[in-house]
C-alpha positions in Angstrom: -7.1 59.5 -66.0 -8.9 56.4 -67.2 -5.6 54.4 -67.2 -5.1 55.4 -63.6 -8.6 54.2 -62.6 -8.0 50.9 -64.3 -4.8 50.3 -62.4 -6.4 51.3 -59.2 -9.3 48.8 -59.8 -6.8 46.0 -60.7 -4.9 46.6 -57.5 -8.1 46.6 -55.4 -9.3 43.4 -57.0 -5.9 41.7 -56.4 -5.9 42.8 -52.7 -9.4 41.4 -52.3 -8.4 38.1 -53.9 -5.4 37.8 -51.5 -7.6 38.5 -48.5 -10.2 35.9 -49.5 -7.5 33.2 -50.1 -5.9 34.0 -46.7 -9.2 33.7 -44.9 -9.9 30.4 -46.6 -6.5 28.8 -45.6 -6.6 30.2 -42.1 -10.1 28.8 -41.4 -9.1 25.4 -42.9 -6.1 25.0 -40.6 -8.2 25.9 -37.6 -10.8 23.2 -38.4 -8.0 20.6 -38.9 -6.6 21.4 -35.5 -10.0 21.0 -33.8 -10.5 17.7 -35.5 -7.0 16.4 -34.4 -7.8 17.5 -30.8 -11.1 15.6 -30.8 -9.4 12.5 -32.1 -6.7 12.6 -29.4 -9.4 13.2 -26.7 -11.2 10.1 -27.9 -8.1 7.9 -27.8 -7.2 9.1 -24.3 -10.7 8.2 -23.0 -10.4 4.7 -24.4 -7.0 4.1 -22.8 -8.2 5.3 -19.4 -11.2 3.0 -19.5 -9.0 0.0 -20.2 -6.7 0.9 -17.3 -9.6 1.2 -14.9 -10.6 -2.5 -15.7 -7.1 -3.8 -14.8 -7.2 -3.3 -11.0 -7.0 -5.5 -7.9 -8.3 -5.1 -4.4 -5.9 -5.8 -1.5 -6.3 -5.5 2.3 -3.2 -3.9 3.9 -3.0 -4.2 7.7 -0.3 -3.7 10.4 2.2 -0.9 10.5 1.1 1.4 7.7 -0.2 5.0 8.2 -3.7 4.2 6.8 -4.5 0.5 6.9 -7.5 -0.8 5.0 -8.7 -2.0 1.6 -7.0 -0.3 -1.4 -7.3 -0.6 -5.2 -4.1 -1.0 -7.2 -3.2 -1.7 -10.8 -2.7 -5.3 -11.7 0.9 -6.3 -11.2 1.5 -4.0 -8.3 4.1 -4.9 -5.6 3.9 -4.8 -1.8 6.0 -1.6 -2.0 3.3 0.0 -4.1 0.6 -1.0 -1.6 2.6 0.5 1.3 3.0 3.8 -0.6 -0.8 3.9 -1.4 -1.4 3.5 2.4 0.7 6.6 3.2 3.9 4.7 4.0 5.0 2.7 7.1 4.9 3.8 10.7 8.0 4.5 12.8 7.8 1.0 14.4 7.4 -1.1 11.2 9.9 -3.8 10.3 9.9 -4.2 6.5 13.0 -6.4 6.6 10.7 -9.4 7.3 8.8 -9.0 4.0 9.6 -9.0 0.4 8.7 -5.5 -0.9 9.0 -6.8 -4.5 6.4 -9.5 -4.1 3.7 -9.2 -6.8 0.2 -8.9 -5.3 -2.9 -10.7 -6.4 -6.6 -9.7 -6.1 -8.1 -10.6 -2.7 -4.9 -10.9 -0.7 -4.3 -9.5 2.7 -0.8 -8.2 3.6 0.4 -7.6 7.2 3.2 -5.2 7.7 5.0 -6.3 10.8 6.2 -4.3 13.8 9.6 -4.3 15.4 7.8 -5.5 18.6 6.3 -8.6 17.0 7.6 -11.5 19.1 6.2 -14.4 17.1 6.1 -15.5 13.5 2.9 -14.4 11.7 1.6 -15.0 8.2 2.4 -11.7 6.4 0.6 -12.6 3.2 -2.8 -14.3 3.4 -4.7 -15.8 0.4 -7.7 -17.1 2.4 -10.7 -15.4 4.0 -9.2 -15.4 7.5 -9.8 -17.4 10.7 -13.2 -18.8 11.4 -14.5 -18.0 7.9 -15.7 -21.1 6.1 -15.5 -21.3 2.3 -16.7 -24.4 0.5 -13.9 -26.0 -1.5 -15.2 -27.7 -4.6 -11.9 -28.2 -6.3 -10.7 -31.7 -7.1 -7.6 -31.2 -4.9 -9.6 -30.2 -1.8 -7.9 -32.9 0.2 -4.5 -31.6 -0.5 -2.6 -28.9 1.3 -1.9 -25.9 -0.9 1.7 -24.9 0.1 1.1 -21.4 -1.4 -1.8 -20.5 0.8 -1.9 -22.9 3.8 -1.7 -21.6 7.3 0.8 -22.9 9.8 -1.8 -25.2 11.4 -2.6 -26.7 8.0 1.1 -27.2 7.2 1.5 -29.0 10.5 -1.0 -31.7 9.3 1.6 -32.9 6.8 3.7 -36.0 7.7 6.9 -34.9 9.5 6.1 -31.2 9.4 6.2 -29.7 12.9 5.7 -26.1 14.1 9.3 -25.1 13.3 9.3 -26.4 9.7 5.9 -25.0 9.0 7.1 -21.6 10.2 10.1 -21.9 7.8 7.8 -22.7 4.9 5.7 -19.6 5.6 8.8 -17.4 6.1 10.2 -18.7 2.8 6.9 -18.0 1.0 6.7 -14.5 2.4 10.3 -13.6 1.2 10.3 -15.4 -2.1 6.7 -15.5 -3.3 4.6 -18.5 -4.3 6.1 -21.8 -5.0 6.2 -22.5 -8.8 6.0 -26.3 -8.3 5.8 -28.6 -5.3 9.5 -29.6 -5.7 10.4 -26.0 -4.8 9.5 -26.8 -1.2 12.9 -28.5 -0.9 14.4 -25.1 -1.0 13.1 -24.6 2.5 15.7 -25.3 5.2 15.0 -28.6 6.9 13.1 -30.2 4.0 15.3 -32.6 2.1 14.4 -35.2 -0.5 13.4 -37.8 2.1 10.9 -35.5 3.8 9.7 -34.3 0.4 8.9 -37.9 -0.6 6.8 -38.2 2.6 4.6 -35.2 1.8 4.6 -34.9 -2.0 1.3 -36.9 -2.2 -0.4 -34.5 0.2 0.6 -31.1 -1.2 -0.3 -29.0 -4.2 0.1 -25.4 -5.5 
């Protein structure tokens, strides 16, 4: 009888030890999972904060569903801006613009209509008509061929309304000029005409 009691006691102690060990390892794994979850949560918050800082503000006007000022990620294209505005209207004419053009902070983009009968500046880098902004740059006397209006381009030697419109059209379709020599890619501007205006233009 005593031997039976000893065996029963040994079995009971063994079972108790197994239960205690199991509880220990189960609790340890759970704590580790909670720690890993907290670490991932912290990293995600940091990434989101960085993304929020890399944004640009752009004004979209013309034939989009909801025109106005929108916030986009840096590096966004005109196509992204149109999508953010709910898409184009039924009378839009996107064949006149370069949907892959990379936008910059502060720009205004006009989405043309099929009924537009005259050339307009689809991408504007300035503040608009009748808004005066002091220019303190050293090249203030030069015409910036990446942002100049048609009227400003027409002040250049030998550049009339037709050629000025071609410069703006080329700029809208191909993006900013990388250097002043690129203006010779515009139809009607050869080496001779470039030599006449090169001292009056900048990028």
